[in-house]
C-alpha positions, 0 to 999 in steps of 0.5 A, spaced: 499 500 500 502 506 498 500 513 501 496 515 495 491 509 497 489 511 503 483 515 505 483 523 509 485 524 514 489 520 517 496 519 521 503 517 517 508 514 522 515 515 519 518 509 522 526 511 520 524 518 524 522 515 530 527 511 531 532 516 529 528 520 534 529 515 539 537 514 538 538 521 539 535 521 546 538 515 548 545 519 545 543 525 549 543 521 556 549 517 554 554 518 560 549 522 565 548 516 569 540 519 568 535 514 565 529 515 561 522 513 563 518 516 557 511 518 557 506 514 554 501 520 552 505 521 546 505 515 542 500 512 546 501 506 542 504 500 545 509 498 538 512 505 540 513 504 547 517 497 546 521 500 541 523 505 546 524 499 552 528 496 547 533 502 546 535 502 553 528 506 556 527 503 564 520 503 564 513 508 561 510 513 565 503 514 563 498 519 566 491 515 567 489 508 569 487 506 562 494 508 559 497 503 565 492 498 562 493 498 555 501 498 557 499 492 562 495 488 557 502 489 552 506 486 558 510 492 558 513 496 564 515 497 569 510 504 569 510 510 573 504 513 574 505 521 574 499 522 577 494 521 583 489 516 583 483 518 586 476 515 588 474 508 590 473 505 583 480 508 580 484 505 586 481 498 586 483 498 578 490 500 580 489 494 585 487 490 580 493 491 576 498 489 582 494 483 582 495 482 575 503 482 577 504 489 574 510 494 577 507 500 577 508 506 582 503 511 583 504 519 585 501 521 592 501 528 594 497 529 600 494 524 606 488 524 602 492 519 597 495 515 603 488 514 606 485 511 600 491 507 598 491 504 605 484 502 604 484 499 598 490 495 600 485 492 606 480 491 600 485 487 596 491 484 600 496 488 595 502 493 597 501 499 593 508 502 590 508 510 591 512 516 590 512 523 592 509 528 587 513 535 589 511 542 586 516 545 582 513 551 581 508 548 576 503 550 581 499 544 579 499 538 584 504 536 589 507 537 596 509 544 597 515 544 602 521 539 603 517 538 610 511 536 608 515 531 602 518 528 609 512 527 613 508 524 607 514 519 606 514 518 613 507 516 613 508 512 607 512 507 610 509 506 617 503 504 612 507 499 609 506 502 602 512 501 598 515 508 598 520 509 592 521 516 592 519 523 589 517 526 582 516 533 579 515 536 573 517 543 571 512 544 565 510 551 567 518 553 563 514 551 556 510 559 557 517 562 558 519 564 550 526 566 551 531 561 552 536 564 558 530 566 563 527 559 560 534 555 562 533 559 569 527 557 570 528 550 569 534 550 574 530 553 579 524 548 578 529 542 578 533 546 584 526 545 589 525 538 587 533 537 589 531 541 596 526 535 597 531 530 595 536 533 600 530 533 606 528 526 605 536 523 605 537 527 612 531 524 614 533 517 613 528 516 607 533 518 601 529 516 595 530 511 589 527 515 585 527 522 582 523 522 576 522 529 572 522 533 566 519 534 559 523 534 552 525 540 552 528 540 559 532 534 557 539 538 556 539 541 563 535 536 567 540 530 565 545 534 568 541 536 575 543 534 581 539 529 585 535 527 578 535 520 576 530 519 571 527 523 566 519 522 563 520 526 557 515 524 551 514 528 545 521 527 542 519 520 539 515 524 534 516 531 535 512 537 533 512 544 531 511 546 538 517 542 541 521 544 535 520 552 538 525 549 544 530 544 542 530 547 534 533 541 529 535 536 534 528 531 533 525 529 526 518 530 525 516 523 525 508 525 525 504 528 520 497 528 518 494 527 511 489 531 509 485 532 502 484 539 499 476 539 497 476 547 495 481 552 492 479 560 493 483 566 490 487 567 497 485 560 501 483 553 500 480 548 504 482 541 507 478 535 510 481 535 517 478 539 522 478 540 529 476 533 530 482 530 527 488 536 528 488 540 534 490 547 535 491 548 543 499 550 541 499 554 536 498 553 527 500 547 523 504 548 517 505 543 511 511 539 511 515 545 505 512 550 510 508 553 504 501 552 507 499 554 513 492 551 516 490 558 518 484 556 522 480 550 524 472 548 524 469 541 526 470 538 520 474 543 515 481 547 515 482 553 512 489 553 509 493 559 507 500 561 505 504 562 499 503 555 497 496 555 496 497 557 488 499 550 487 493 547 490 488 543 487 482 540 489 483 532 491 490 533 492 493 531 498 498 535 503 501 533 509 501 537 515 505 537 521 501 538 527 503 543 532 501 539 538 502 531 536 499 529 543 492 532 543 492 531 535 493 523 535 489 522 541 483 523 536 485 517 531 485 510 532 491 508 527 498 510 525 500 508 517 506 507 519 511 508 513 517 508 509 518 513 504 511 513 500 510 506 502 505 504 508 509 498 511 504 497 517 498 500 521 499 500 529 493 501 533 493 507 538 490 503 543 491 509 549 488 514 545 482 517 549 484 513 555 482 519 559 480 515 566 
């Protein structure tokens, strides 16, 4: 099968570029002593996670239990759920994974989380494992002070929960466009994480896991004291948003194929809308950069740019998503390519697993 045989809109995944991105990331970490536990939020596909593990990743990071269940079904792990498990239904799903022999560590930030884990452990007879999430300045979830982290770690140990360490995320650095200020922000955030590490060590509770970092932070985070592993995910496909922060480092492995359905004097229209392409981090562009996705409605995209003059109805163009994660989450399959040949189809089994 060739790309020309596909119906649109659909996702194309360049296998050679995926493998190159994986190799580039592993080379970045070589000699640092810091491991990679890539985030599943980008590929949402066990076939990609398996490539990452074979290349040297120590496990996979997930955000939701649904993603963990997909990976467990595929026999892949160990898993870190970089999120809290809240409510008896979800806690019991966690215990069911443990009962299957899945090695999964979850994040806690409060006594409420620990109380729910203790109750779930009593119901199931399982022993959950946890890291403590610390607030590194993102102002989302996480313990606010090293003293609070130490107290929670002691509670985990006293309650018989497997205390494995801490995690923190400096995601607010994506809001800082200036390189120097962004690097300062990353170092400050990871310095906060290290304050918690040092407090835990002084209390005799040295963390085995210190997990942090999105893709754009890797060059700095991999050299920061205390960090043991990174959760970078977007690198495996790359997108226009990540390219703003690490230009030229990773290849664009993921594209969306759309068909031009109308051409006007100053714009054209494609068959990919908000139901198949996201714009939460900005506008998408064609692979050659001559066509911009200027606007999205539900089932249409308005295309502008110098390349419009060459377009005709029925023509296909490839678009690089501005944000791959939120685009691919709307699809069910990757068409895996080498050049213009489709060599496989990989189901996106983690798509829309938001519970």
